[in-house]
N, CA, C, O and the ligand as a Tripos MOL2 file, in Angstrom:
@<TRIPOS>MOLECULE
protein
  257   255    65     0     0
PROTEIN
NO_CHARGES

@<TRIPOS>ATOM
      1 N           0.8500   -1.1960    0.0000 N.3       1 MET1
      2 CA          0.0000    0.0000    0.0000 C.3       1 MET1
      3 C           0.8870    1.2470    0.0000 C.2       1 MET1
      4 O           1.8770    1.3210    0.7280 O.2       1 MET1
      5 N           0.5220    2.1980   -0.8080 N.am      2 ILE2
      6 CA          1.2830    3.4450   -0.8610 C.3       2 ILE2
      7 C           0.8450    4.3390    0.2980 C.2       2 ILE2
      8 O          -0.3420    4.6070    0.4810 O.2       2 ILE2
      9 N           1.8150    4.7860    1.0620 N.am      3 MET3
     10 CA          1.5260    5.6740    2.1840 C.3       3 MET3
     11 C           1.9230    7.0910    1.8070 C.2       3 MET3
     12 O           3.1120    7.3820    1.6730 O.2       3 MET3
     13 N           0.9550    7.9750    1.6350 N.am      4 PRO4
     14 CA          1.3350    9.3640    1.3650 C.3       4 PRO4
     15 C           2.1830    9.8760    2.5210 C.2       4 PRO4
     16 O           1.8930    9.6020    3.6850 O.2       4 PRO4
     17 N           3.2150   10.6060    2.1960 N.am      5 ASP5
     18 CA          4.1520   11.0640    3.2100 C.3       5 ASP5
     19 C           3.6660   12.3610    3.8410 C.2       5 ASP5
     20 O           4.1310   13.4470    3.4950 O.2       5 ASP5
     21 N           2.7250   12.2340    4.7690 N.am      6 VAL6
     22 CA          2.2420   13.4410    5.4430 C.3       6 VAL6
     23 C           2.9330   13.5870    6.7880 C.2       6 VAL6
     24 O           3.2930   12.6080    7.4420 O.2       6 VAL6
     25 N           3.1030   14.8290    7.1730 N.am      7 LYS7
     26 CA          3.7640   15.1240    8.4370 C.3       7 LYS7
     27 C           2.8990   16.1040    9.2350 C.2       7 LYS7
     28 O           1.9590   16.7030    8.7120 O.2       7 LYS7
     29 N           3.2420   16.2430   10.4950 N.am      8 MET8
     30 CA          2.5550   17.2070   11.3350 C.3       8 MET8
     31 C           2.5290   18.5800   10.6650 C.2       8 MET8
     32 O           3.5250   19.0190   10.0900 O.2       8 MET8
     33 N           1.4010   19.2400   10.7450 N.am      9 HIS9
     34 CA          1.2130   20.6200   10.2850 C.3       9 HIS9
     35 C           1.1550   20.7680    8.7680 C.2       9 HIS9
     36 O           1.0600   21.8860    8.2620 O.2       9 HIS9
     37 N           1.2100   19.6560    8.0370 N.am     10 ASP10
     38 CA          0.9880   19.7510    6.5930 C.3      10 ASP10
     39 C          -0.4500   20.2140    6.3520 C.2      10 ASP10
     40 O          -1.3640   19.8590    7.0960 O.2      10 ASP10
     41 N          -0.6290   21.0010    5.3120 N.am     11 ARG11
     42 CA         -1.9720   21.4110    4.9150 C.3      11 ARG11
     43 C          -2.3960   20.5050    3.7590 C.2      11 ARG11
     44 O          -1.6710   20.3850    2.7710 O.2      11 ARG11
     45 N          -3.5450   19.8770    3.8710 N.am     12 VAL12
     46 CA         -3.9660   18.9000    2.8590 C.3      12 VAL12
     47 C          -5.3750   19.2140    2.3550 C.2      12 VAL12
     48 O          -6.1590   19.8910    3.0200 O.2      12 VAL12
     49 N          -5.6660   18.7060    1.1750 N.am     13 GLN13
     50 CA         -7.0100   18.8400    0.6070 C.3      13 GLN13
     51 C          -7.6400   17.4530    0.5590 C.2      13 GLN13
     52 O          -7.0280   16.5020    0.0740 O.2      13 GLN13
     53 N          -8.8770   17.3420    1.0700 N.am     14 MET14
     54 CA         -9.5770   16.0600    1.0790 C.3      14 MET14
     55 C         -10.6020   16.0350   -0.0570 C.2      14 MET14
     56 O         -11.0220   17.0770   -0.5600 O.2      14 MET14
     57 N         -10.9920   14.8150   -0.4480 N.am     15 ARG15
     58 CA        -11.9000   14.6670   -1.5920 C.3      15 ARG15
     59 C         -13.2920   15.2400   -1.3180 C.2      15 ARG15
     60 O         -13.9510   15.7780   -2.2080 O.2      15 ARG15
     61 N         -13.7160   15.1070   -0.0580 N.am     16 LYS16
     62 CA        -15.0530   15.6150    0.2820 C.3      16 LYS16
     63 C         -14.9390   16.8660    1.1280 C.2      16 LYS16
     64 O         -14.0790   16.9700    2.0020 O.2      16 LYS16
     65 N         -15.8210   17.8130    0.8550 N.am     17 LYS17
     66 CA        -15.8250   19.0230    1.6620 C.3      17 LYS17
     67 C         -16.4380   18.7490    3.0250 C.2      17 LYS17
     68 O         -17.3420   17.9240    3.1630 O.2      17 LYS17
     69 N         -15.9380   19.4480    4.0200 N.am     18 HIS18
     70 CA        -16.5410   19.4150    5.3410 C.3      18 HIS18
     71 C         -17.8610   20.1910    5.2460 C.2      18 HIS18
     72 O         -17.9840   21.0930    4.4180 O.2      18 HIS18
     73 N         -18.8420   19.8510    6.0810 N.am     19 PRO19
     74 CA        -20.1180   20.5920    6.0480 C.3      19 PRO19
     75 C         -19.9510   22.1120    6.1560 C.2      19 PRO19
     76 O         -20.8130   22.8580    5.6910 O.2      19 PRO19
     77 N         -18.8540   22.5780    6.7640 N.am     20 CYS20
     78 CA        -18.6460   24.0240    6.8930 C.3      20 CYS20
     79 C         -18.2230   24.6490    5.5750 C.2      20 CYS20
     80 O         -18.1710   25.8750    5.4710 O.2      20 CYS20
     81 N         -17.9140   23.8300    4.5480 N.am     21 GLY21
     82 CA        -17.5770   24.3730    3.2350 C.3      21 GLY21
     83 C         -16.1070   24.3110    2.8880 C.2      21 GLY21
     84 O         -15.7290   24.5590    1.7430 O.2      21 GLY21
     85 N         -15.2670   23.9810    3.8640 N.am     22 SER22
     86 CA        -13.8250   23.9230    3.6140 C.3      22 SER22
     87 C         -13.3990   22.5170    3.2210 C.2      22 SER22
     88 O         -13.9230   21.5370    3.7490 O.2      22 SER22
     89 N         -12.4480   22.4150    2.2910 N.am     23 ASP23
     90 CA        -11.9050   21.0890    1.9800 C.3      23 ASP23
     91 C         -10.4200   21.0310    2.3450 C.2      23 ASP23
     92 O          -9.6950   20.1260    1.9330 O.2      23 ASP23
     93 N          -9.9910   22.0180    3.1250 N.am     24 GLU24
     94 CA         -8.5920   22.0340    3.5550 C.3      24 GLU24
     95 C          -8.4920   21.6950    5.0390 C.2      24 GLU24
     96 O          -9.2930   22.1390    5.8620 O.2      24 GLU24
     97 N          -7.4800   20.8920    5.3440 N.am     25 TRP25
     98 CA         -7.2760   20.4240    6.7080 C.3      25 TRP25
     99 C          -5.8000   20.4930    7.0410 C.2      25 TRP25
    100 O          -4.9500   20.4850    6.1500 O.2      25 TRP25
    101 N          -5.5050   20.5610    8.3140 N.am     26 VAL26
    102 CA         -4.1160   20.5810    8.7660 C.3      26 VAL26
    103 C          -3.8840   19.3450    9.6340 C.2      26 VAL26
    104 O          -4.6730   19.0290   10.5250 O.2      26 VAL26
    105 N          -2.7900   18.6630    9.3490 N.am     27 ILE27
    106 CA         -2.4670   17.4400   10.0930 C.3      27 ILE27
    107 C          -2.0270   17.7850   11.5200 C.2      27 ILE27
    108 O          -1.1360   18.6120   11.7150 O.2      27 ILE27
    109 N          -2.6450   17.1560   12.5050 N.am     28 HIS28
    110 CA         -2.1810   17.3930   13.8780 C.3      28 HIS28
    111 C          -1.7280   16.1070   14.5560 C.2      28 HIS28
    112 O          -1.2340   16.1420   15.6830 O.2      28 HIS28
    113 N          -1.8880   14.9930   13.8920 N.am     29 ARG29
    114 CA         -1.4120   13.7380   14.4750 C.3      29 ARG29
    115 C          -1.1010   12.7590   13.3610 C.2      29 ARG29
    116 O          -1.8810   12.6280   12.4170 O.2      29 ARG29
    117 N           0.0190   12.0730   13.4550 N.am     30 VAL30
    118 CA          0.3940   11.0760   12.4640 C.3      30 VAL30
    119 C           0.7510    9.7770   13.1760 C.2      30 VAL30
    120 O           1.5400    9.7660   14.1210 O.2      30 VAL30
    121 N           0.1650    8.7020   12.7130 N.am     31 GLY31
    122 CA          0.4370    7.4050   13.3150 C.3      31 GLY31
    123 C          -0.4410    6.3700   12.6530 C.2      31 GLY31
    124 O          -0.7170    6.4580   11.4570 O.2      31 GLY31
    125 N          -0.8860    5.3810   13.4260 N.am     32 ALA32
    126 CA         -1.8340    4.4000   12.8960 C.3      32 ALA32
    127 C          -3.1200    5.1260   12.5030 C.2      32 ALA32
    128 O          -3.7860    4.7590   11.5350 O.2      32 ALA32
    129 N          -3.4530    6.1590   13.2700 N.am     33 ASP33
    130 CA         -4.5410    7.0590   12.9160 C.3      33 ASP33
    131 C          -3.9500    8.4040   12.5460 C.2      33 ASP33
    132 O          -2.8920    8.7940   13.0400 O.2      33 ASP33
    133 N          -4.6540    9.1100   11.6620 N.am     34 VAL34
    134 CA         -4.1990   10.4350   11.2640 C.3      34 VAL34
    135 C          -5.2190   11.4540   11.7620 C.2      34 VAL34
    136 O          -6.4090   11.3530   11.4620 O.2      34 VAL34
    137 N          -4.7480   12.4230   12.5130 N.am     35 GLY35
    138 CA         -5.6250   13.4720   13.0330 C.3      35 GLY35
    139 C          -5.5500   14.7030   12.1550 C.2      35 GLY35
    140 O          -4.4640   15.1810   11.8270 O.2      35 GLY35
    141 N          -6.7170   15.2170   11.7760 N.am     36 ILE36
    142 CA         -6.7460   16.4020   10.9270 C.3      36 ILE36
    143 C          -7.6630   17.4580   11.5530 C.2      36 ILE36
    144 O          -8.6830   17.1360   12.1630 O.2      36 ILE36
    145 N          -7.2780   18.7150   11.3860 N.am     37 THR37
    146 CA         -8.0570   19.8390   11.8940 C.3      37 THR37
    147 C          -8.6000   20.6110   10.7080 C.2      37 THR37
    148 O          -7.8400   21.0000    9.8210 O.2      37 THR37
    149 N          -9.9080   20.8380   10.6810 N.am     38 CYS38
    150 CA        -10.5160   21.5740    9.5800 C.3      38 CYS38
    151 C         -10.0170   23.0110    9.5810 C.2      38 CYS38
    152 O         -10.0460   23.6880   10.6090 O.2      38 CYS38
    153 N          -9.5510   23.4790    8.4010 N.am     39 ALA39
    154 CA         -9.0270   24.8350    8.3010 C.3      39 ALA39
    155 C         -10.1540   25.8540    8.3310 C.2      39 ALA39
    156 O          -9.9230   27.0330    8.5950 O.2      39 ALA39
    157 N         -11.3720   25.4030    8.0610 N.am     40 GLY40
    158 CA        -12.5060   26.3230    8.0350 C.3      40 GLY40
    159 C         -13.1000   26.5720    9.4080 C.2      40 GLY40
    160 O         -13.3600   27.7180    9.7740 O.2      40 GLY40
    161 N         -13.3190   25.5030   10.1760 N.am     41 CYS41
    162 CA        -14.0420   25.6390   11.4440 C.3      41 CYS41
    163 C         -13.2730   25.1200   12.6530 C.2      41 CYS41
    164 O         -13.7270   25.2680   13.7870 O.2      41 CYS41
    165 N         -12.1100   24.5110   12.4180 N.am     42 GLY42
    166 CA        -11.3130   24.0620   13.5540 C.3      42 GLY42
    167 C         -11.6990   22.7120   14.1340 C.2      42 GLY42
    168 O         -11.1070   22.2640   15.1160 O.2      42 GLY42
    169 N         -12.6840   22.0620   13.5350 N.am     43 ARG43
    170 CA        -13.1280   20.7440   14.0030 C.3      43 ARG43
    171 C         -12.0010   19.7320   13.8200 C.2      43 ARG43
    172 O         -11.3390   19.7050   12.7820 O.2      43 ARG43
    173 N         -11.7920   18.9040   14.8380 N.am     44 ARG44
    174 CA        -10.7500   17.8820   14.7550 C.3      44 ARG44
    175 C         -11.3640   16.5230   14.4900 C.2      44 ARG44
    176 O         -12.3620   16.1460   15.1040 O.2      44 ARG44
    177 N         -10.7540   15.7900   13.5660 N.am     45 VAL45
    178 CA        -11.2510   14.4640   13.2150 C.3      45 VAL45
    179 C         -10.0800   13.4990   13.2060 C.2      45 VAL45
    180 O          -8.9790   13.8390   12.7710 O.2      45 VAL45
    181 N         -10.3330   12.2870   13.6960 N.am     46 LEU46
    182 CA         -9.3000   11.2540   13.6940 C.3      46 LEU46
    183 C          -9.7320   10.1770   12.6970 C.2      46 LEU46
    184 O         -10.8300    9.6320   12.8020 O.2      46 LEU46
    185 N          -8.8690    9.8770   11.7370 N.am     47 LEU47
    186 CA         -9.1930    8.8730   10.7240 C.3      47 LEU47
    187 C          -8.1720    7.7420   10.7620 C.2      47 LEU47
    188 O          -6.9790    7.9800   10.9510 O.2      47 LEU47
    189 N          -8.6460    6.5130   10.5810 N.am     48 ALA48
    190 CA         -7.7150    5.3980   10.4140 C.3      48 ALA48
    191 C          -6.8660    5.6950    9.1780 C.2      48 ALA48
    192 O          -7.3490    6.2910    8.2160 O.2      48 ALA48
    193 N          -5.6180    5.2820    9.2100 N.am     49 ARG49
    194 CA         -4.6890    5.6090    8.1250 C.3      49 ARG49
    195 C          -5.2410    5.2070    6.7430 C.2      49 ARG49
    196 O          -5.1140    5.9670    5.7830 O.2      49 ARG49
    197 N          -5.8440    4.0340    6.6470 N.am     50 ALA50
    198 CA         -6.3630    3.5670    5.3540 C.3      50 ALA50
    199 C          -7.4890    4.4740    4.8620 C.2      50 ALA50
    200 O          -7.6020    4.7430    3.6660 O.2      50 ALA50
    201 N          -8.3240    4.9430    5.7990 N.am     51 VAL51
    202 CA         -9.4300    5.8360    5.4340 C.3      51 VAL51
    203 C          -8.8760    7.1940    4.9950 C.2      51 VAL51
    204 O          -9.3130    7.7740    4.0010 O.2      51 VAL51
    205 N          -7.9100    7.6750    5.7610 N.am     52 PHE52
    206 CA         -7.2700    8.9450    5.4070 C.3      52 PHE52
    207 C          -6.6640    8.8790    4.0060 C.2      52 PHE52
    208 O          -6.8480    9.7960    3.2060 O.2      52 PHE52
    209 N          -5.9410    7.7940    3.7080 N.am     53 ASN53
    210 CA         -5.2950    7.6460    2.3990 C.3      53 ASN53
    211 C          -6.3120    7.7050    1.2690 C.2      53 ASN53
    212 O          -6.0510    8.2810    0.2130 O.2      53 ASN53
    213 N          -7.4780    7.1010    1.5020 N.am     54 LYS54
    214 CA         -8.5170    7.0790    0.4710 C.3      54 LYS54
    215 C          -9.1430    8.4560    0.2660 C.2      54 LYS54
    216 O          -9.5020    8.8270   -0.8510 O.2      54 LYS54
    217 N          -9.2680    9.2050    1.3590 N.am     55 ARG55
    218 CA         -9.9510   10.5040    1.2750 C.3      55 ARG55
    219 C          -9.0240   11.6430    0.8910 C.2      55 ARG55
    220 O          -9.4790   12.7140    0.4880 O.2      55 ARG55
    221 N          -7.7230   11.4120    1.0170 N.am     56 LEU56
    222 CA         -6.7660   12.4730    0.7060 C.3      56 LEU56
    223 C          -6.7620   12.7770   -0.7900 C.2      56 LEU56
    224 O          -6.6750   11.8700   -1.6180 O.2      56 LEU56
    225 N          -6.8560   14.0560   -1.1240 N.am     57 LYS57
    226 CA         -6.7750   14.4500   -2.5300 C.3      57 LYS57
    227 C          -5.3490   14.8900   -2.8450 C.2      57 LYS57
    228 O          -4.7280   14.3790   -3.7770 O.2      57 LYS57
    229 N          -4.8440   15.8220   -2.0800 N.am     58 LYS58
    230 CA         -3.4530   16.2110   -2.2850 C.3      58 LYS58
    231 C          -2.9040   16.9660   -1.0720 C.2      58 LYS58
    232 O          -3.6500   17.4710   -0.2330 O.2      58 LYS58
    233 N          -1.5910   17.0190   -1.0140 N.am     59 ILE59
    234 CA         -0.9240   17.8090    0.0070 C.3      59 ILE59
    235 C          -0.7120   19.1870   -0.5930 C.2      59 ILE59
    236 O           0.0130   19.3450   -1.5750 O.2      59 ILE59
    237 N          -1.3510   20.1850    0.0080 N.am     60 ILE60
    238 CA         -1.3020   21.5380   -0.5360 C.3      60 ILE60
    239 C           0.0310   22.1910   -0.1960 C.2      60 ILE60
    240 O           0.6970   22.7730   -1.0520 O.2      60 ILE60
    241 N           0.3980   22.0800    1.0660 N.am     61 GLU61
    242 CA          1.5830   22.8070    1.5280 C.3      61 GLU61
    243 C           2.2750   22.0060    2.6170 C.2      61 GLU61
    244 O           1.8810   22.0630    3.7820 O.2      61 GLU61
    245 N           3.3020   21.2630    2.2400 N.am     62 PRO62
    246 CA          4.0140   20.4980    3.2640 C.3      62 PRO62
    247 C           4.6790   21.4530    4.2470 C.2      62 PRO62
    248 O           5.1940   22.4980    3.8510 O.2      62 PRO62
    249 N           4.6690   21.0950    5.5220 N.am     63 SER63
    250 CA          5.4020   21.8920    6.4940 C.3      63 SER63
    251 C           6.8880   21.6250    6.2990 C.2      63 SER63
    252 O           7.2770   20.5410    5.8640 O.2      63 SER63
    253 N           7.7100   22.6050    6.6170 N.am     64 SER64
    254 CA          9.1430   22.4210    6.3890 C.3      64 SER64
    255 C           9.8190   21.8730    7.6440 C.2      64 SER64
    256 O          11.0300   21.6510    7.6460 O.2      64 SER64
    257 ZN        -15.0900   22.4940    8.9140 Zn       65 ZN65
@<TRIPOS>BOND
     1     1     2 1
     2     2     3 1
     3     3     4 2
     4     3     5 am
     5     5     6 1
     6     6     7 1
     7     7     8 2
     8     7     9 am
     9     9    10 1
    10    10    11 1
    11    11    12 2
    12    11    13 am
    13    13    14 1
    14    14    15 1
    15    15    16 2
    16    15    17 am
    17    17    18 1
    18    18    19 1
    19    19    20 2
    20    19    21 am
    21    21    22 1
    22    22    23 1
    23    23    24 2
    24    23    25 am
    25    25    26 1
    26    26    27 1
    27    27    28 2
    28    27    29 am
    29    29    30 1
    30    30    31 1
    31    31    32 2
    32    31    33 am
    33    33    34 1
    34    34    35 1
    35    35    36 2
    36    35    37 am
    37    37    38 1
    38    38    39 1
    39    39    40 2
    40    39    41 am
    41    41    42 1
    42    42    43 1
    43    43    44 2
    44    43    45 am
    45    45    46 1
    46    46    47 1
    47    47    48 2
    48    47    49 am
    49    49    50 1
    50    50    51 1
    51    51    52 2
    52    51    53 am
    53    53    54 1
    54    54    55 1
    55    55    56 2
    56    55    57 am
    57    57    58 1
    58    58    59 1
    59    59    60 2
    60    59    61 am
    61    61    62 1
    62    62    63 1
    63    63    64 2
    64    63    65 am
    65    65    66 1
    66    66    67 1
    67    67    68 2
    68    67    69 am
    69    69    70 1
    70    70    71 1
    71    71    72 2
    72    71    73 am
    73    73    74 1
    74    74    75 1
    75    75    76 2
    76    75    77 am
    77    77    78 1
    78    78    79 1
    79    79    80 2
    80    79    81 am
    81    81    82 1
    82    82    83 1
    83    83    84 2
    84    83    85 am
    85    85    86 1
    86    86    87 1
    87    87    88 2
    88    87    89 am
    89    89    90 1
    90    90    91 1
    91    91    92 2
    92    91    93 am
    93    93    94 1
    94    94    95 1
    95    95    96 2
    96    95    97 am
    97    97    98 1
    98    98    99 1
    99    99   100 2
   100    99   101 am
   101   101   102 1
   102   102   103 1
   103   103   104 2
   104   103   105 am
   105   105   106 1
   106   106   107 1
   107   107   108 2
   108   107   109 am
   109   109   110 1
   110   110   111 1
   111   111   112 2
   112   111   113 am
   113   113   114 1
   114   114   115 1
   115   115   116 2
   116   115   117 am
   117   117   118 1
   118   118   119 1
   119   119   120 2
   120   119   121 am
   121   121   122 1
   122   122   123 1
   123   123   124 2
   124   123   125 am
   125   125   126 1
   126   126   127 1
   127   127   128 2
   128   127   129 am
   129   129   130 1
   130   130   131 1
   131   131   132 2
   132   131   133 am
   133   133   134 1
   134   134   135 1
   135   135   136 2
   136   135   137 am
   137   137   138 1
   138   138   139 1
   139   139   140 2
   140   139   141 am
   141   141   142 1
   142   142   143 1
   143   143   144 2
   144   143   145 am
   145   145   146 1
   146   146   147 1
   147   147   148 2
   148   147   149 am
   149   149   150 1
   150   150   151 1
   151   151   152 2
   152   151   153 am
   153   153   154 1
   154   154   155 1
   155   155   156 2
   156   155   157 am
   157   157   158 1
   158   158   159 1
   159   159   160 2
   160   159   161 am
   161   161   162 1
   162   162   163 1
   163   163   164 2
   164   163   165 am
   165   165   166 1
   166   166   167 1
   167   167   168 2
   168   167   169 am
   169   169   170 1
   170   170   171 1
   171   171   172 2
   172   171   173 am
   173   173   174 1
   174   174   175 1
   175   175   176 2
   176   175   177 am
   177   177   178 1
   178   178   179 1
   179   179   180 2
   180   179   181 am
   181   181   182 1
   182   182   183 1
   183   183   184 2
   184   183   185 am
   185   185   186 1
   186   186   187 1
   187   187   188 2
   188   187   189 am
   189   189   190 1
   190   190   191 1
   191   191   192 2
   192   191   193 am
   193   193   194 1
   194   194   195 1
   195   195   196 2
   196   195   197 am
   197   197   198 1
   198   198   199 1
   199   199   200 2
   200   199   201 am
   201   201   202 1
   202   202   203 1
   203   203   204 2
   204   203   205 am
   205   205   206 1
   206   206   207 1
   207   207   208 2
   208   207   209 am
   209   209   210 1
   210   210   211 1
   211   211   212 2
   212   211   213 am
   213   213   214 1
   214   214   215 1
   215   215   216 2
   216   215   217 am
   217   217   218 1
   218   218   219 1
   219   219   220 2
   220   219   221 am
   221   221   222 1
   222   222   223 1
   223   223   224 2
   224   223   225 am
   225   225   226 1
   226   226   227 1
   227   227   228 2
   228   227   229 am
   229   229   230 1
   230   230   231 1
   231   231   232 2
   232   231   233 am
   233   233   234 1
   234   234   235 1
   235   235   236 2
   236   235   237 am
   237   237   238 1
   238   238   239 1
   239   239   240 2
   240   239   241 am
   241   241   242 1
   242   242   243 1
   243   243   244 2
   244   243   245 am
   245   245   246 1
   246   246   247 1
   247   247   248 2
   248   247   249 am
   249   249   250 1
   250   250   251 1
   251   251   252 2
   252   251   253 am
   253   253   254 1
   254   254   255 1
   255   255   256 2
@<TRIPOS>SUBSTRUCTURE
     1 MET1         2 RESIDUE 1 A MET
     2 ILE2         6 RESIDUE 1 A ILE
     3 MET3        10 RESIDUE 1 A MET
     4 PRO4        14 RESIDUE 1 A PRO
     5 ASP5        18 RESIDUE 1 A ASP
     6 VAL6        22 RESIDUE 1 A VAL
     7 LYS7        26 RESIDUE 1 A LYS
     8 MET8        30 RESIDUE 1 A MET
     9 HIS9        34 RESIDUE 1 A HIS
    10 ASP10       38 RESIDUE 1 A ASP
    11 ARG11       42 RESIDUE 1 A ARG
    12 VAL12       46 RESIDUE 1 A VAL
    13 GLN13       50 RESIDUE 1 A GLN
    14 MET14       54 RESIDUE 1 A MET
    15 ARG15       58 RESIDUE 1 A ARG
    16 LYS16       62 RESIDUE 1 A LYS
    17 LYS17       66 RESIDUE 1 A LYS
    18 HIS18       70 RESIDUE 1 A HIS
    19 PRO19       74 RESIDUE 1 A PRO
    20 CYS20       78 RESIDUE 1 A CYS
    21 GLY21       82 RESIDUE 1 A GLY
    22 SER22       86 RESIDUE 1 A SER
    23 ASP23       90 RESIDUE 1 A ASP
    24 GLU24       94 RESIDUE 1 A GLU
    25 TRP25       98 RESIDUE 1 A TRP
    26 VAL26      102 RESIDUE 1 A VAL
    27 ILE27      106 RESIDUE 1 A ILE
    28 HIS28      110 RESIDUE 1 A HIS
    29 ARG29      114 RESIDUE 1 A ARG
    30 VAL30      118 RESIDUE 1 A VAL
    31 GLY31      122 RESIDUE 1 A GLY
    32 ALA32      126 RESIDUE 1 A ALA
    33 ASP33      130 RESIDUE 1 A ASP
    34 VAL34      134 RESIDUE 1 A VAL
    35 GLY35      138 RESIDUE 1 A GLY
    36 ILE36      142 RESIDUE 1 A ILE
    37 THR37      146 RESIDUE 1 A THR
    38 CYS38      150 RESIDUE 1 A CYS
    39 ALA39      154 RESIDUE 1 A ALA
    40 GLY40      158 RESIDUE 1 A GLY
    41 CYS41      162 RESIDUE 1 A CYS
    42 GLY42      166 RESIDUE 1 A GLY
    43 ARG43      170 RESIDUE 1 A ARG
    44 ARG44      174 RESIDUE 1 A ARG
    45 VAL45      178 RESIDUE 1 A VAL
    46 LEU46      182 RESIDUE 1 A LEU
    47 LEU47      186 RESIDUE 1 A LEU
    48 ALA48      190 RESIDUE 1 A ALA
    49 ARG49      194 RESIDUE 1 A ARG
    50 ALA50      198 RESIDUE 1 A ALA
    51 VAL51      202 RESIDUE 1 A VAL
    52 PHE52      206 RESIDUE 1 A PHE
    53 ASN53      210 RESIDUE 1 A ASN
    54 LYS54      214 RESIDUE 1 A LYS
    55 ARG55      218 RESIDUE 1 A ARG
    56 LEU56      222 RESIDUE 1 A LEU
    57 LYS57      226 RESIDUE 1 A LYS
    58 LYS58      230 RESIDUE 1 A LYS
    59 ILE59      234 RESIDUE 1 A ILE
    60 ILE60      238 RESIDUE 1 A ILE
    61 GLU61      242 RESIDUE 1 A GLU
    62 PRO62      246 RESIDUE 1 A PRO
    63 SER63      250 RESIDUE 1 A SER
    64 SER64      254 RESIDUE 1 A SER
    65 ZN65       257 GROUP 0 **** ****
């Protein structure tokens, strides 16, 4: 399985928009589960890595 190389604080775009209208999220946890914070409303969501990989559209801005 291909694991997208996401890191803490990366800004990512997901395939589905959050109900608040934003499709951008910031990574706040990386591990077996990936934690993302909605850039629009600040809602935090924890996704299993496989689910995250499927929903990820692209990494907008990798943190340095
Ligand atoms: Zn939101």
